[in-house]
C-alpha positions as CSV (number, residue, x, y, z in Angstrom):
1,M,83.7,-71.3,30.5
2,E,85.4,-74.7,30.4
3,T,86.0,-74.5,34.1
4,I,82.3,-73.9,34.8
5,K,81.3,-76.8,32.7
6,T,83.8,-79.1,34.5
7,M,82.5,-77.9,37.9
8,A,78.9,-78.5,36.9
9,T,79.7,-82.0,35.6
10,V,81.6,-82.9,38.8
11,F,78.8,-81.6,41.0
12,C,76.1,-83.4,39.0
13,A,78.0,-86.7,39.0
14,G,78.6,-86.3,42.8
15,A,74.9,-85.6,43.4
16,V,73.9,-88.7,41.4
17,A,76.4,-90.9,43.3
18,A,75.2,-89.5,46.6
19,G,71.6,-90.1,45.6
20,I,72.2,-93.7,44.6
21,A,74.2,-94.3,47.8
22,S,71.4,-92.8,50.0
23,M,68.8,-95.2,48.3
24,L,71.0,-98.2,49.2
25,L,71.5,-97.2,52.8
26,P,70.1,-99.5,55.5
27,S,67.7,-98.0,57.9
28,G,68.6,-97.7,61.5
29,K,71.6,-96.2,63.4
30,L,73.9,-96.5,60.5
31,E,71.6,-94.4,58.3
32,K,72.3,-91.2,60.2
33,V,76.0,-91.7,60.0
34,M,75.9,-92.4,56.3
35,R,73.8,-89.3,55.6
36,V,76.5,-87.2,57.4
37,L,79.2,-88.9,55.3
38,L,77.2,-88.3,52.1
39,G,76.9,-84.6,53.1
40,F,80.7,-84.3,53.5
41,F,81.1,-86.1,50.2
42,L,78.9,-83.6,48.4
43,L,80.7,-80.8,50.1
44,A,84.1,-82.2,49.0
45,V,82.7,-82.6,45.4
46,T,81.5,-79.0,45.4
47,L,84.9,-77.7,46.7
48,S,87.1,-80.0,44.6
49,P,87.5,-77.7,41.6
50,F,88.7,-74.9,44.0
51,M,91.3,-77.2,45.6
52,H,93.3,-77.3,42.3
53,K,94.3,-73.7,41.8
54,E,96.1,-74.3,38.5
55,S,92.9,-75.6,36.9
56,V,90.9,-72.5,37.8
57,R,92.0,-69.3,36.2
58,W,91.0,-66.3,38.4
59,D,92.9,-63.7,36.4
60,M,91.4,-61.8,33.5
61,P,92.4,-63.0,30.0
62,A,94.5,-60.5,28.0
63,A,91.8,-60.0,25.4
64,A,89.4,-58.8,28.2
65,E,92.0,-56.4,29.5
66,T,92.4,-54.8,26.1
67,A,88.6,-54.6,25.8
68,L,88.5,-52.5,29.0
69,D,91.1,-50.1,27.6
70,T,89.1,-46.9,26.9
71,D,91.8,-45.4,24.7
72,S,91.4,-48.0,21.9
73,P,88.2,-48.4,19.9
74,T,86.6,-51.8,20.5
75,A,84.0,-53.8,18.8
76,L,81.6,-53.2,21.6
77,A,82.0,-49.4,21.5
78,E,81.6,-49.5,17.7
79,T,78.4,-51.6,18.1
80,V,77.0,-49.3,20.7
81,A,77.8,-46.2,18.6
82,G,76.1,-47.9,15.6
83,Q,73.0,-48.7,17.6
84,E,72.8,-45.1,18.9
85,Q,73.1,-43.8,15.4
86,A,70.4,-46.2,14.1
87,A,68.1,-45.2,17.0
88,A,68.6,-41.5,16.4
89,G,68.0,-42.1,12.7
90,R,64.7,-43.8,13.4
91,V,63.6,-40.9,15.6
92,I,64.5,-38.3,13.1
93,R,62.8,-40.2,10.2
94,G,59.7,-40.6,12.4
95,Q,59.6,-36.9,13.1
96,I,60.0,-36.0,9.4
97,Q,57.3,-38.6,8.4
98,E,54.9,-37.0,11.0
99,A,55.6,-33.5,9.6
100,L,55.0,-34.8,6.1
101,E,51.8,-36.6,7.1
102,G,50.6,-33.3,8.6
103,L,50.8,-32.0,5.0
104,D,49.0,-35.1,3.7
105,I,52.1,-36.6,2.2
106,F,52.3,-40.3,2.8
107,D,54.9,-42.9,1.7
108,A,57.7,-40.4,1.3
109,E,61.2,-41.9,1.5
110,V,63.6,-40.2,3.9
111,D,67.3,-40.8,3.4
112,L,69.6,-39.6,6.2
113,D,73.3,-39.3,5.9
114,M,74.6,-39.4,9.5
115,D,78.0,-39.7,11.1
116,I,79.5,-40.1,14.6
117,D,82.6,-38.1,15.3
118,G,85.5,-38.9,17.6
119,E,83.7,-37.5,20.6
120,S,80.6,-39.8,20.0
121,C,78.5,-36.9,18.7
122,I,76.0,-37.8,16.0
123,S,75.8,-35.3,13.2
124,I,73.5,-35.2,10.2
125,R,75.3,-34.4,7.0
126,Q,72.4,-34.5,4.6
127,I,68.7,-35.2,4.6
128,K,67.0,-36.2,1.3
129,I,63.3,-36.7,1.0
130,F,61.9,-38.4,-2.0
131,L,58.2,-37.6,-2.5
132,P,55.7,-40.1,-3.9
133,A,54.4,-39.5,-7.4
134,G,51.5,-37.1,-7.7
135,C,52.5,-34.9,-4.7
136,V,50.7,-31.6,-5.0
137,Y,53.2,-29.6,-2.9
138,A,56.2,-27.9,-4.4
139,A,59.6,-28.9,-3.0
140,A,60.3,-25.4,-1.8
141,D,57.0,-25.4,0.2
142,I,57.9,-28.7,1.9
143,Q,61.4,-27.4,2.7
144,K,60.0,-24.3,4.3
145,S,57.5,-26.3,6.3
146,L,60.2,-28.7,7.6
147,R,62.4,-25.7,8.4
148,Q,59.6,-24.1,10.5
149,T,58.3,-27.2,12.2
150,L,61.6,-29.2,12.8
151,G,64.3,-26.7,12.2
152,I,66.0,-28.8,9.6
153,E,67.3,-28.3,6.1
154,A,66.4,-31.0,3.7
155,E,66.7,-31.7,0.0
156,V,63.3,-32.6,-1.5
157,F,63.0,-34.5,-4.7
């Protein structure tokens, strides 16, 4: 990142210097020659960071190489797995909420206990549904309805 900042700074400084020099050029035969020289100057400024090979690192840092290692868990893989689990949880909660709303049960709290195994498979350990106060349905009826509509087993409280 530092190399890119340096390259941008050098290029901008060279462009400003070339712009000032072009404003100060006299008109006439010398103007065309000076414009060519300014073009070469800008080209040299652009290529100068590449001339010093030791200042530009073209190899991959060791940290990036270990991040590409598929055998070791990485922060990126864990983040992606967490996002997949959260997305699956939102979908499942939404389906359960829809099924409950079909029974005229609103504002029920759905608690999912999910896990991701070593093969990146998401599994649901437990589903708990907390009904709002004053619900007219029995817990067994709601469990039966969820089993029939969604094919899930849930604890209803």
